[in-house]
BALUMRO-566770 format. One record per residue (C-alpha): residue number from 0; chain; residue in one letter; x, y, z. Coordinates in steps of 0.1 Angstrom, whole numbers, plus 5000, padded with zeros to 4 digits. Layout:
BEGIN
pos;unit;code;u;v;w
NUM;A;a;X;Y;Z $
...
END
This chain:
BEGIN
pos;unit;code;u;v;w
0;A;m;5000;5000;5000 $
1;A;t;5014;5034;4990 $
2;A;l;5012;5064;5012 $
3;A;l;4986;5079;4989 $
4;A;d;4966;5047;4990 $
5;A;a;4967;5049;5028 $
6;A;l;4954;5085;5027 $
7;A;l;4926;5076;5003 $
8;A;a;4916;5046;5025 $
9;A;v;4915;5067;5056 $
10;A;s;4895;5095;5039 $
11;A;a;4870;5070;5024 $
12;A;r;4864;5054;5059 $
13;A;f;4861;5089;5074 $
14;A;c;4836;5100;5047 $
15;A;e;4815;5068;5053 $
16;A;a;4816;5072;5091 $
17;A;r;4806;5109;5091 $
18;A;g;4782;5106;5062 $
19;A;i;4798;5133;5042 $
20;A;s;4812;5135;5007 $
21;A;a;4848;5133;4996 $
22;A;a;4845;5169;4984 $
23;A;r;4834;5181;5019 $
24;A;t;4861;5161;5035 $
25;A;s;4887;5175;5011 $
26;A;t;4875;5210;5020 $
27;A;l;4878;5202;5058 $
28;A;v;4913;5187;5054 $
29;A;f;4929;5207;5026 $
30;A;g;4907;5238;5022 $
31;A;d;4900;5227;4986 $
32;A;g;4871;5203;4978 $
33;A;k;4889;5188;4948 $
34;A;v;4922;5175;4963 $
35;A;l;4909;5140;4972 $
36;A;t;4893;5135;4938 $
37;A;r;4925;5147;4921 $
38;A;l;4945;5122;4942 $
39;A;a;4921;5094;4933 $
40;A;d;4926;5103;4897 $
41;A;g;4964;5099;4899 $
42;A;r;4976;5134;4909 $
43;A;d;5003;5138;4935 $
44;A;l;5008;5155;4969 $
45;A;t;5038;5168;4987 $
46;A;t;5050;5148;5017 $
47;A;r;5043;5176;5041 $
48;A;r;5007;5180;5029 $
49;A;l;5002;5142;5032 $
50;A;e;5016;5142;5068 $
51;A;l;4994;5171;5078 $
52;A;a;4964;5154;5063 $
53;A;m;4970;5122;5081 $
54;A;q;4975;5141;5113 $
55;A;w;4942;5160;5107 $
56;A;f;4924;5127;5102 $
57;A;s;4939;5112;5134 $
58;A;d;4930;5143;5154 $
59;A;h;4894;5144;5141 $
60;A;w;4887;5106;5138 $
61;A;p;4851;5096;5147 $
62;A;e;4861;5070;5172 $
63;A;e;4825;5061;5181 $
64;A;k;4815;5055;5144 $
65;A;a;4845;5038;5127 $
66;A;k;4877;5019;5133 $
67;A;w;4909;5034;5118 $
68;A;p;4917;5013;5087 $
69;A;d;4941;4984;5089 $
70;A;p;4970;4983;5081 $
71;A;v;4974;5021;5079 $
72;A;p;4996;5034;5107 $
73;A;r;4978;5061;5127 $
74;A;p;4997;5091;5139 $
75;A;p;4992;5098;5176 $
76;A;k;4967;5126;5184 $
77;A;s;4982;5160;5186 $
78;A;t;4988;5175;5220 $
79;A;a;4991;5210;5204 $
80;A;p;4962;5234;5205 $
81;A;a;4934;5225;5181 $
82;A;v;4941;5229;5144 $
83;A;p;4915;5249;5124 $
84;A;t;4890;5225;5109 $
85;A;e;4892;5238;5074 $
86;A;g;4924;5239;5053 $
87;A;a;4946;5224;5080 $
88;A;a;4968;5206;5054 $
89;A;a;4967;5234;5029 $
END
């Protein structure tokens, strides 16, 4: 599984658990509703943006609704002050 595959698996599980679209999730994570669709279509992402996105998902994971996908490593939750909910990985 590539890092992008892992990100897409996490985002798909998040969308399903929260009952929201990939476009809405992309807006929350990246501040741009098209990023996740572009990635699914084969576009690329910088390492830093990928790391920030995975951290965002870990920090906002709906524990009560979904299990983090196996075998994707989950970053520990941040201990820093809350990250803005929109565009955190922009």
